[in-house]
N, C-alpha and C positions, 0 to 999 in steps of 0.2 A: 727340663729341656736340654737336649744335647747341644754341643758347641755348633754343630752344623745342622741347621733346620730352616724351615720356612719355605717361602716361594723363591725359586731361582729361575729366572726367565732366560731361555736360550736366545740371546739377542741377535737380531739381524746385523749384518756387517755393512755399514753404509759405505757407498763408493761414489766417487765423483765421475763425471763423464770422461775425464782424462785417465782413468784407471788407477787413481790414488785413493787412499782412505780419506773419508770425510770425517775428520776428527771433531769438528763442531757438531755434527749430527750424533756422533758417539756420545758426546757430553749431554746433548738433549735427551737421548734415549735413556742414559743412565740416570739422569735427574728425574725423568718421568717415572722410573722404577723406584728409585731410592726414596722418593717422597712418601711412598707407601710402605717402606721397609722391605722392598723386594730387591733381591740381588741379581746382577747380570751374570750370565755365562757367555763369555765371548768365544767365538771361533769354534762353536759346536756345529752340529749338522745344520741347524737353522741359520747359523752364521757363516755358512759356506766355508768352514774352517780350512779344508784342504785345498781350496781354490785361491785363498788370499795369500799373496807373497809375504814371506816372513817379515821383511822390512816394514811393509804396510801394517801387518798384524801387530808388530811391536808398537807402532804409533797409536793404534787403537787401544791397546792395553794401557799404555801410559795415559791416554786421554780418559779412559774409564776410571783408572785409579785416582786421577785428579778430581774427576767429577764425583766419584763416590765419597771422597773426603772423609773416610772413616765411618760413614753411615752404614755401609753394607760391605760385605766381602766381594772381591772380584774373582770369580771362578773363570778358568780358561781351559778350553778344550785342546787336546793334544792328540795327534794322529799321524799316520804315514806308514810307509813300508820299509824304509831303510832305518835300522835301529840307531846307527851313529848320527844320522840327520835328526831323528826324533830327540836324541839327547841334546844336540846342539840347539835345536829350536826351543826345547824346554828351558835351557839355560837363559836364552835371550828373553823368553816370556817372563821368567821369574825376575830377571833384572829389570824388566819394564814395569813390574808391579803385580804380577799374578799372586794371589793369596793361596789358591788351591788349584791343582791341575786335575782335570777329568779326562782320562785317556781311554780311547777306543783300542780295540785289537788291531794289529797290522793285518790288513784284510785281503791281500792278494792270494795268499795260499791258505787253504783250510788247515787250521792248527789243531793238534791234539790237545786234550785237556792239560796234559803235563807241559806242553809248550806254552799254553796260555798262562799257566801258573808261573813258569820261569820268566816269561816276559814281564808280568806285573811285579813279581818279586824283585827282579833286577832293576826295574824302573823305580820302584819305591826305595830301593837302597841308594839309588843315584840322586834322586830329587832332594832339594833342600826345603821344599814346602810339602804339605800333605797331598796325598794322592787319593783320588776317587776312581774306582772302576767305572767304566762307562759301557754298559751292555746295550747295543743297538743292532738287532738282527737285520733290520730292514736295509742297512747299508753294509755291514760287515759279513752278513750271511752266516754268522756264527753266533751261538749262544754260550755264554760263560756258564758252565754247569754249577749248580748250587753247592756241590761238595768242594769245588775249586774256590768259590766265593767264601765258603766257610774257612778253608785253609788260609786264604789270603787275608781274611778279616782279622787275623791275629798278628799280622805284621804291624809293628809300631808306627809305621808311616802311611798305612792304608786306613783311611778314616771312614770310608763308606762306599756306596755304589749308587750311581744313577742307572736305573733299570728301565729302558724304553721298550722292552719286549711286551707285547700285548697278550699277556697270559696270566689271567687272574689266579688260577691254581698255583702257578709258580710264585706269583706275588705273595699269596697267603703263606705258602710254605717258607719262603725266604723270611717273611716277617715273624713267623713263629720261631725262626732260628735266631734273629738278631734284634727284634723290637725291644727286648728288655735289657739289652746290653748298653752300657754307657760309652763304649769305645768304638762303636761302628754304627753308622747311620744309613738309612735307606731312603732314597729319593725316587718317587715314581715319575718316570719320564714319559709315560703314556697318559696324556692329559685327561682323556676320557675316563680313566680309572682313578682319578684323584680322590674322589669321595670314598670309594671302597678301600683305597690304600690307607687313607687317614684313619678310617674306622678300624683298620687292622694294625695301627700303630706306626705307620710311616712317619718319618721325621720331616719330609718335605715333598714338594711337587715341582715339576719342571715343565711348564706349559708354554709352548711357542706363541700362542695367541695372546699371552700376557704382554707381548710387545706393545699392544695398544689398549688392552683392558687389564692392567696390572691390579687395580683395586678389586675387581671382581674375583680374581684368584686369591688375593690376600684375604678377602672376606670368606671365600670358600675354605681356605686353610684354617682360619680362626674358628669357623663353625665346626670343622672336623675335629680340631684339637679340643674344643670344649664339649664335644659329644652331641652337638645339635645336628642330628642326622637329617632331619627334615630340611633345615636350611642349607646344609651342605649339598643335599641332593637337588634342591631347587637351583642352586647356583651351578651345580654340575650340568644340569640340563640346559641352563642358559648359555654356559660357555661352550657346550657341545654345539648348540645351534649357531652361535657366533662363528665357531671354527669351520662350519660348513661353507661359509662365504668364500674362503680361500682354499678349500680342499676338494669340494664336490666335482668329480669328473676330471681331476687334474693329477698329474704326476707329482711326486715329492718336490722335484725342482720347480715345477710350475707353482706349487702352493707356496713356496718360499718367495717367489716373485710376487705372488698375490699379497703376502704379508707386507712387502715393501710398498705396494700400491696403497694399502689401507693406512700404513704408517705415514706415507706421504700426504694423504688427505688430512692427517692430524698434525702436519707440520713437523714431523719427527725426522724424516730422512727422505732422500730421493729414491727413485725406482731402479737405478742402475744395478746390474748384477755382475758378479765376478764370473768370467768365462770358466767353464763352457756353458753355464746357465745364461739365459737371455731374458729380456723383459717380455711380458705377456703381450699378445695381440691387443690392439686398441679396443676392440669390442668386448673382450673378456675383462680387461682392466676397467672399462666403463661399467660393466655389469657389477663388478665388485664394489666400485665406488657407490653406486646406487644402493646395493644391498646393505652395505655397511652403514649407510646413513639411516636406513630403516630400522636396523636391529640393535646397533651399538648404543 
């Protein structure tokens, strides 16, 4: 097993009605994950990372680090468009307790492959904790080419990649390139491809629905690692069905609001969103509550 492995859940970012971070809810969420050996990824896409004020984000990281209590690592997402601000934010996140940074590309301008390489190389040189590449085309509208991934994978402070691109041939090609290496890990960020990723040698999976069913994904991961393809596929289909509760017919932002509705039903956090995202209409939220009771 590589140092970085397992289930890492992109955690929702709890917010109070007054617009401040709900640190008590952060602790509940992290405890709910850590009891199954599942690690949190704070301030990623699911965590509305670019919408949370840095000061409030720092409070959440500190609360997560306290709640994790050494049981699991605390992964933290990093993004933005102003490079100097990204560096300042990273410094504060590390001081608050981040163990690993997962950085998306600066997404306003379309970058050339060489510009992507330079961004990550320079960031890895700067950081005092390990860096993971975070490829998510649905939000950055860019894909990190695999030849750039290969070049970056040899940087001593770049330890892996979370790849959320829904492209199985790319996934398979990347794993042929890195699966047998000890110094670079691959995390599948497209939850519906978890079983196939593990079959091909992925080190971990990053499922957003793990916010409220972490054990199901931990069981899926363990089945995949031990080569029990039938059980991994059974759990894959179960988790896909569960994920439809908060995704069918909704935008990405609405699906994140749906996650909070379901987490609220389980006493984990409230439903408030960080602007510009908003809570779901009452009828949609009620449908999710009823559907989650039936299937989860």
